[in-house]
KEZA-170872 format. One line per 8 residues: number of its first residue (from 0); for each residue x, y, z of C-alpha. Coordinates in Angstrom, 3 decimals. Example, Ala and Ser with C-alpha at 12.3 -4.5 7.8 and 13.67 -1.06 7.14 Angstrom:
2
0) 12.300,-4.500,7.800; 13.670,-1.060,7.140
END
This chain:
559
0) 240.914,213.993,235.084; 243.876,215.142,233.014; 244.368,212.813,229.997; 247.630,210.917,229.747; 249.809,211.194,226.609; 248.673,207.677,225.672; 245.016,208.732,225.918; 245.721,211.794,223.777
8) 247.574,209.682,221.198; 244.636,207.276,220.968; 242.200,210.176,220.662; 244.370,211.747,217.947; 244.301,208.470,215.986; 240.510,208.328,216.325; 240.196,211.932,215.136; 242.408,211.236,212.142
16) 240.379,208.098,211.346; 237.175,210.109,211.498; 238.704,212.993,209.519; 237.166,211.915,206.180; 233.756,211.717,207.883; 233.958,215.478,208.476; 233.724,215.892,204.704; 230.717,213.557,204.373
24) 228.127,216.393,204.624; 230.076,218.425,202.051; 230.323,215.397,199.756; 226.571,214.865,200.068; 225.916,218.538,199.248; 228.251,218.373,196.237; 226.527,215.210,194.990; 223.122,216.866,195.369
32) 224.370,219.981,193.562; 225.771,217.778,190.798; 222.489,215.891,190.460; 220.563,219.156,190.405; 222.935,220.511,187.772; 222.577,217.404,185.629; 218.797,217.479,186.023; 218.737,221.156,184.983
40) 220.969,220.352,181.982; 218.718,217.487,180.919; 215.612,219.657,181.348; 217.174,222.502,179.324; 218.113,220.129,176.522; 214.682,218.505,176.538; 213.021,221.908,176.394; 215.360,222.965,173.567
48) 214.381,219.883,171.527; 210.727,220.781,171.934; 211.443,224.417,171.050; 213.432,223.666,167.904; 210.795,221.158,166.763; 208.023,223.709,167.264; 209.984,226.412,165.415; 210.619,224.068,162.498
56) 206.932,223.118,162.372; 205.888,226.785,162.410; 208.329,227.767,159.639; 207.370,224.750,157.546; 203.684,225.560,157.877; 204.285,229.242,157.028; 206.272,228.529,153.862; 204.065,225.643,152.732
64) 200.810,227.564,153.223; 202.256,230.553,151.338; 203.310,228.342,148.416; 199.896,226.668,148.406; 198.271,230.086,148.079; 200.625,231.100,145.251; 200.006,227.746,143.556; 196.243,228.321,143.772
72) 196.569,231.890,142.453; 198.630,230.646,139.508; 195.979,228.025,138.783; 193.342,230.748,138.659; 195.447,232.853,136.309; 196.168,229.845,134.070; 192.477,229.001,133.849; 191.581,232.581,132.844
80) 194.316,232.780,130.240; 193.445,229.361,128.796; 189.636,229.533,128.763; 188.603,233.199,128.534; 188.076,234.878,125.178; 191.190,236.370,123.596; 189.751,239.873,123.850; 189.201,239.796,127.624
88) 191.585,237.215,129.002; 194.451,239.644,129.677; 192.188,242.161,131.412; 190.583,239.450,133.524; 193.966,237.959,134.406; 195.357,241.406,135.282; 192.438,242.102,137.619; 192.833,238.726,139.272
96) 196.573,239.244,139.762; 196.041,242.702,141.279; 193.486,241.317,143.676; 195.765,238.424,144.705; 198.751,240.692,145.297; 196.804,243.067,147.536; 198.385,242.775,151.009; 200.413,239.739,149.958
104) 204.083,240.546,150.671; 205.494,237.140,149.803; 205.281,237.725,146.022; 207.077,240.525,144.212; 205.424,239.962,140.800; 202.910,237.778,139.049; 203.722,237.330,135.323; 202.471,235.458,132.277
112) 204.653,234.307,129.357; 203.839,232.890,125.936; 205.251,229.726,124.435; 208.383,231.574,123.276; 209.148,232.919,126.751; 208.118,236.504,126.078; 206.196,238.293,128.801; 202.587,239.071,127.934
120) 201.397,240.307,131.345; 203.034,241.495,134.552; 201.635,242.834,137.836; 203.665,243.594,140.963; 206.103,245.796,142.858; 209.346,245.121,140.948; 209.224,246.470,137.352; 206.436,244.072,136.481
128) 205.594,245.766,133.170; 209.134,245.507,131.820; 209.306,243.263,128.700; 211.216,240.049,129.406; 212.149,236.801,127.740; 212.741,233.774,129.955; 213.178,231.096,127.355; 216.694,230.415,128.662
136) 215.576,229.938,132.268; 215.781,226.370,133.524; 212.318,226.427,135.028; 210.804,227.466,131.676; 212.669,224.762,129.829; 211.543,222.182,132.378; 207.860,223.030,131.828; 208.371,223.102,128.064
144) 210.093,219.743,127.951; 208.018,217.914,130.572; 204.290,218.037,129.900; 203.639,215.969,133.014; 204.926,218.678,135.372; 202.169,220.657,137.032; 204.574,223.189,138.611; 208.259,223.957,138.936
152) 210.256,225.580,141.764; 213.427,227.305,140.663; 216.725,227.839,142.421; 217.507,231.342,143.692; 217.423,233.767,140.751; 218.254,237.428,140.271; 215.322,239.234,138.645; 216.176,240.658,135.224
160) 213.589,243.363,135.778; 214.392,244.539,139.330; 217.706,242.912,140.186; 216.204,241.463,143.386; 216.836,237.837,144.445; 213.894,235.505,144.532; 212.469,232.063,143.758; 210.085,231.283,140.907
168) 207.034,229.092,141.366; 205.773,228.434,137.804; 202.768,226.606,136.358; 202.258,225.767,132.644; 199.600,227.214,130.319; 198.084,224.560,128.068; 195.374,224.654,125.437; 192.486,222.256,125.128
176) 194.795,219.725,123.499; 197.265,220.024,126.378; 199.828,221.719,124.202; 202.239,224.071,125.968; 201.286,227.652,125.194; 203.151,229.501,127.952; 203.527,229.826,131.740; 202.402,231.868,134.726
184) 204.768,232.526,137.609; 204.922,233.997,141.067; 208.257,235.611,141.869; 208.708,234.917,145.611; 210.619,237.602,147.487; 213.715,236.102,149.135; 213.725,238.940,151.667; 210.211,237.917,152.739
192) 211.514,234.434,153.425; 214.388,235.961,155.354; 211.962,237.963,157.497; 210.050,234.799,158.385; 213.304,233.245,159.520; 214.279,236.342,161.506; 211.042,236.100,163.476; 212.295,232.878,165.042
200) 214.018,233.330,168.409; 217.054,231.173,167.734; 219.909,233.415,168.889; 222.837,234.801,166.951; 224.230,231.347,166.204; 220.901,229.736,165.338; 220.785,227.997,161.949; 217.957,227.858,159.388
208) 218.202,226.399,155.897; 215.714,225.992,153.076; 216.711,223.527,150.363; 215.248,221.866,147.315; 214.958,218.159,147.982; 216.371,217.406,144.529; 220.173,217.644,144.805; 219.723,219.362,148.211
216) 220.188,222.712,146.510; 220.403,225.577,149.009; 217.819,228.358,148.659; 218.182,230.171,151.964; 220.539,230.054,154.922; 220.752,231.915,158.183; 223.392,232.979,158.985; 224.219,233.813,155.409
224) 227.406,232.521,153.836; 229.426,233.993,151.017; 229.821,230.789,149.038; 226.976,228.440,148.375; 227.233,225.149,150.185; 225.398,222.238,148.670; 227.600,219.589,150.187; 228.119,218.758,153.837
232) 229.869,216.271,156.044; 227.198,216.412,158.741; 224.698,213.941,157.329; 222.036,216.595,156.805; 222.921,216.732,153.110; 222.113,213.048,152.745; 218.949,213.577,154.787; 217.664,216.042,152.173
240) 218.252,213.515,149.405; 216.422,210.776,151.289; 212.695,210.173,151.528; 212.539,211.271,155.177; 209.831,213.793,156.000; 211.015,214.707,159.497; 213.995,214.089,161.728; 215.430,215.425,165.000
248) 218.906,215.173,166.464; 222.302,216.821,166.902; 225.060,217.678,164.451; 228.264,219.683,164.180; 228.239,222.310,161.453; 230.895,222.024,158.753; 230.950,225.845,158.537; 231.428,227.091,162.114
256) 231.977,223.716,163.827; 229.324,224.458,166.469; 227.246,221.691,167.979; 223.516,222.171,167.383; 220.170,220.545,168.054; 218.230,220.382,164.778; 214.746,219.658,163.502; 214.372,218.601,159.834
264) 210.953,219.033,158.208; 209.848,218.366,154.634; 207.102,220.596,153.206; 203.939,218.533,152.681; 203.078,219.885,149.195; 206.384,220.973,147.698; 209.864,219.488,147.203; 211.434,221.672,149.854
272) 212.910,220.924,153.265; 213.468,223.171,156.275; 216.129,222.765,158.958; 216.017,224.788,162.198; 218.898,224.356,164.647; 219.912,225.856,168.017; 223.448,225.987,169.383; 224.357,224.685,172.837
280) 225.369,228.105,174.065; 221.942,229.500,173.147; 219.625,226.967,174.720; 222.027,226.267,177.602; 222.693,229.934,178.369; 220.633,229.977,181.562; 222.024,226.575,182.523; 225.575,227.858,182.052
288) 224.819,230.681,184.510; 223.305,228.229,186.959; 226.242,225.843,186.536; 228.682,228.704,187.117; 226.823,229.735,190.266; 226.687,226.111,191.433; 230.387,225.665,190.732; 231.281,228.812,192.657
296) 229.021,227.716,195.519; 230.627,224.264,195.568; 234.091,225.833,195.534; 233.211,228.217,198.367; 231.705,225.391,200.440; 234.773,223.248,199.803; 237.145,226.046,200.801; 235.082,226.752,203.923
304) 235.071,223.067,204.843; 238.827,222.798,204.296; 239.369,225.955,206.345; 237.147,224.653,209.161; 238.875,221.275,209.080; 242.307,222.896,209.217; 241.250,225.128,212.085; 239.754,222.201,213.995
312) 242.838,220.115,213.326; 245.101,222.964,214.414; 242.928,223.627,217.470; 242.994,219.952,218.369; 246.774,219.851,217.917; 247.075,222.918,220.141; 244.772,221.278,222.686; 246.865,218.115,222.692
320) 250.026,220.169,223.120; 248.439,222.173,225.938; 247.132,218.996,227.585; 250.604,217.465,227.444; 252.055,220.655,228.846; 249.355,220.727,231.524; 250.036,217.130,232.453; 253.731,217.885,232.642
328) 252.944,220.879,234.844; 250.651,218.739,236.998; 253.376,216.156,237.430; 255.795,218.890,238.436; 253.161,220.356,240.749; 252.451,216.990,242.341; 256.166,216.445,242.820; 256.512,219.930,244.298
336) 253.514,219.349,246.572; 254.966,216.053,247.704; 258.290,217.736,248.415; 256.479,220.583,250.192; 254.455,218.155,252.278; 257.582,216.196,253.151; 259.316,219.433,254.036; 256.330,220.546,256.120
344) 256.264,217.215,257.939; 259.995,217.263,258.637; 259.875,220.918,259.599; 256.905,220.392,261.883; 258.540,217.356,263.473; 261.842,219.132,263.931; 260.130,222.280,265.243; 257.688,220.472,267.507
352) 260.422,218.946,269.649; 262.127,222.264,270.517; 258.755,223.894,271.092; 257.688,221.099,273.432; 261.006,221.378,275.239; 260.588,225.157,275.554; 257.065,224.759,276.914; 257.994,221.866,279.242
360) 261.112,223.484,280.676; 259.283,226.801,281.060; 256.555,225.080,283.048; 259.170,223.173,285.080; 261.004,226.433,285.732; 257.777,228.019,286.928; 257.001,225.159,289.322; 260.480,224.837,290.816
368) 261.318,228.487,291.154; 257.853,229.959,291.550; 258.661,231.184,295.064; 261.777,232.893,293.854; 260.074,234.692,290.892; 258.192,237.882,291.233; 254.906,238.529,289.450; 256.575,239.901,286.320
376) 258.839,236.816,286.057; 255.855,234.484,286.304; 254.107,236.483,283.544; 257.149,236.109,281.296; 257.130,232.346,281.765; 253.361,232.186,281.061; 253.968,234.235,277.898; 256.656,231.765,276.756
384) 254.407,228.732,277.364; 251.392,230.327,275.668; 253.266,231.314,272.533; 255.082,227.984,272.275; 251.741,226.186,272.499; 250.217,228.538,269.929; 253.161,228.049,267.569; 252.786,224.280,267.868
392) 249.111,224.558,266.895; 250.004,226.840,263.982; 252.515,224.287,262.683; 249.878,221.541,262.905; 247.403,223.708,260.936; 249.995,224.457,258.265; 250.720,220.763,257.915; 247.008,220.040,257.490
400) 246.766,222.832,254.887; 249.688,221.387,252.901; 248.291,217.846,252.995; 245.053,218.880,251.217; 246.824,218.771,247.828; 247.707,215.110,248.250; 245.939,213.008,245.589; 243.681,210.380,247.150
408) 242.735,208.463,243.966; 239.157,207.624,243.145; 236.667,208.706,245.811; 233.506,206.590,245.761; 230.255,208.232,246.909; 229.759,208.334,250.672; 227.044,209.544,253.021; 227.743,213.164,253.953
416) 225.147,212.947,256.742; 227.155,210.198,258.456; 230.338,212.297,258.270; 228.519,215.284,259.790; 227.097,213.158,262.613; 230.605,212.017,263.530; 231.798,215.647,263.569; 228.868,216.646,265.804
424) 229.618,213.721,268.115; 233.220,214.926,268.470; 231.975,218.462,269.223; 229.158,217.307,271.524; 230.778,218.534,274.787; 231.298,222.024,273.340; 227.787,222.078,271.846; 226.260,221.035,275.181
432) 228.314,223.527,277.151; 227.138,226.411,274.965; 223.499,225.200,274.929; 223.740,225.220,271.119; 221.222,223.590,268.765; 222.275,221.977,265.485; 219.559,221.293,262.879; 220.453,218.957,260.005
440) 218.336,218.581,256.855; 218.473,215.663,254.392; 222.046,215.365,253.110; 223.168,213.531,249.941; 225.811,211.008,249.061; 228.770,212.802,247.491; 232.048,211.733,245.826; 234.606,213.388,248.128
448) 237.228,212.416,250.663; 235.560,211.585,254.020; 238.567,212.988,255.891; 238.462,216.289,253.984; 234.670,216.586,254.320; 235.010,215.951,258.059; 237.638,218.699,258.309; 235.376,221.057,256.314
456) 232.294,220.424,258.499; 234.398,220.627,261.665; 235.864,224.031,260.797; 232.500,225.521,259.771; 230.616,224.229,262.842; 233.444,225.234,265.211; 233.450,228.744,263.695; 229.673,228.969,264.209
464) 230.183,228.045,267.877; 233.215,230.306,268.294; 231.665,233.427,266.735; 228.332,233.056,268.537; 226.274,236.068,269.553; 226.639,236.803,273.255; 222.915,237.498,273.709; 221.490,234.227,272.353
472) 222.340,230.548,272.253; 223.863,229.326,268.973; 221.578,227.799,266.340; 223.286,226.028,263.427; 221.456,224.669,260.362; 223.078,222.362,257.793; 221.147,221.789,254.530; 221.825,220.686,250.944
480) 220.107,220.970,247.571; 220.959,219.910,243.988; 223.150,222.268,241.937; 224.007,222.346,238.191; 226.526,219.968,236.575; 225.930,217.135,239.050; 227.045,219.079,242.138; 225.340,219.603,245.505
488) 224.946,222.979,247.195; 225.539,222.812,250.983; 224.704,225.616,253.427; 225.927,225.949,257.015; 223.907,228.793,258.577; 224.298,230.302,262.061; 222.846,233.140,264.131; 226.194,234.469,265.306
496) 227.795,237.904,265.208; 227.906,238.090,261.392; 230.553,239.435,259.002; 230.713,242.792,257.250; 230.385,242.580,253.461; 233.848,244.058,252.831; 235.397,241.082,254.668; 233.529,238.268,252.875
504) 236.486,237.483,250.612; 239.245,238.371,253.073; 238.261,235.723,255.636; 239.201,232.887,253.234; 242.843,234.024,252.959; 245.386,232.190,255.094; 246.404,233.886,258.367; 243.730,236.579,257.860
512) 241.854,237.393,261.066; 239.125,239.924,261.845; 239.581,239.714,265.636; 242.453,239.542,268.087; 243.632,236.249,269.550; 242.525,237.370,272.982; 238.952,237.968,271.771; 238.601,234.892,269.578
520) 241.464,232.366,269.724; 242.697,230.727,266.521; 245.406,230.716,263.873; 243.543,232.158,260.871; 243.974,228.941,258.864; 240.561,227.268,259.221; 238.583,228.979,256.437; 241.634,228.987,254.136
528) 241.784,225.222,254.673; 238.052,224.985,253.850; 238.540,226.855,250.573; 241.538,224.676,249.638; 239.497,221.517,250.266; 236.476,222.680,248.232; 238.631,223.899,245.334; 240.385,220.520,245.387
536) 236.971,218.979,244.640; 236.314,221.385,241.772; 233.680,223.245,243.780; 233.341,226.729,245.233; 232.846,228.266,248.683; 231.491,231.659,249.687; 229.701,233.459,252.518; 226.622,235.651,252.860
544) 226.195,237.495,256.138; 224.715,240.449,257.996; 226.353,241.963,261.057; 224.555,241.030,264.241; 222.253,238.503,262.523; 224.458,235.582,261.486; 226.243,234.047,258.518; 225.460,231.527,255.773
552) 228.491,229.601,254.516; 227.880,227.926,251.142; 229.964,225.336,249.331; 229.452,222.967,246.395; 230.606,219.357,246.191; 230.438,216.758,243.390; 227.606,214.246,243.612
END
């Protein structure tokens, strides 16, 4: 049924109301992508915290264990120089230093100084035998002035012998009365410390610092800076001055203003602290790529959804417009059909009267003046009567053909078998006269017009009787079986003369005949009327036949 404009308006409102629901799957996908993205971000940050903590622990252990070894070596040297005999102590200390330095890259030189700061012994890779005086060095003065100090770590110094930067770890030499008699030192190579830092996989923007806990004095920084920074606004400066041994968190650098995850570790045996930090763009690099991909995917899905929605909306709008246009056309068609039917009725009524008069007066003329007419005159009158009668039948058939388009409203299901039985009862005299046999299988209830179905059965059965084979009595079989989409497939089969394949379509056209009127009377409207009726139901009609064997007429009707 064609929807009315009101139905289409209501449907349009429902579609618009459900419009946001079309985006519900997309919204769900976007939420899931967002949750996945957030989960990946949280996992990346959690992994980065673990990584930076492990790197800080490794660097702390490396530096602390190296300093412990140097501290132990210096203790050995101090014992030799304090206890051994004056004649052998320098040789013994030299041998011990050479052995300790073998394969030990962290220390450039081991040296010994007397109480005045003059060098008495030096072994190493950086001008170790060059005479030096270190009495003005702060570390020397600290040992001299503080008998309680067991060791001293210096700030970064430039070696007076080699010009290389380094850090001094010094221990005092004392006699049996604990008087200060000199010092032994290990000159730690700053480049070795830098290499340990470079081994850490912290990216180009990764940060590492090594500071003295006292005054938070900077010893090493990666990346390097031109000016020494011993003050900071980040809170890490205060952390070095506190008693904390470890800490983890985030901070923004006062130098490059980058946000970093950091791990702060204090060396267990020395007053030094290590900080290792990773920037967001380093530990979130893979997440950034994933987030970019997710964002692009979300954008593409959104654009696709919007495009689909617009197309559906446009298609629906076009459908509504076409439905309105179709309804308008249907209204015009119904009006035209009504006008055509009215015209056909008036025309048939107005034509029937003259035709009846022609036939009646021709017959009257024949009766009254039969004796005065010769054979040819009587034939002329018979010709007039025959054609007038035929034209009257043709007008009646045309009127029936035009009336098929009339809308009959709702058609409740009815018993097609009952309709067929009534048709067969009407045709019983003709069936009996021809010794025909009609076989009827189980027939369904269908939703069609009883009048139209009766006309359809009547035309098909009459054709089967009319086009019978001259050598055998007619046999007609009417059957039905279910068809797709709720339709029924009917078959009216006969054993008549059959139809050539090239005429199977032609016979359903109006006024198309395969035989002359003298051979098989008729107006050529019957099968055209059948097709019009079946098409009115939304079904189809066709024929299958073989010459000399019979024909099977098929049609479908709604159940």
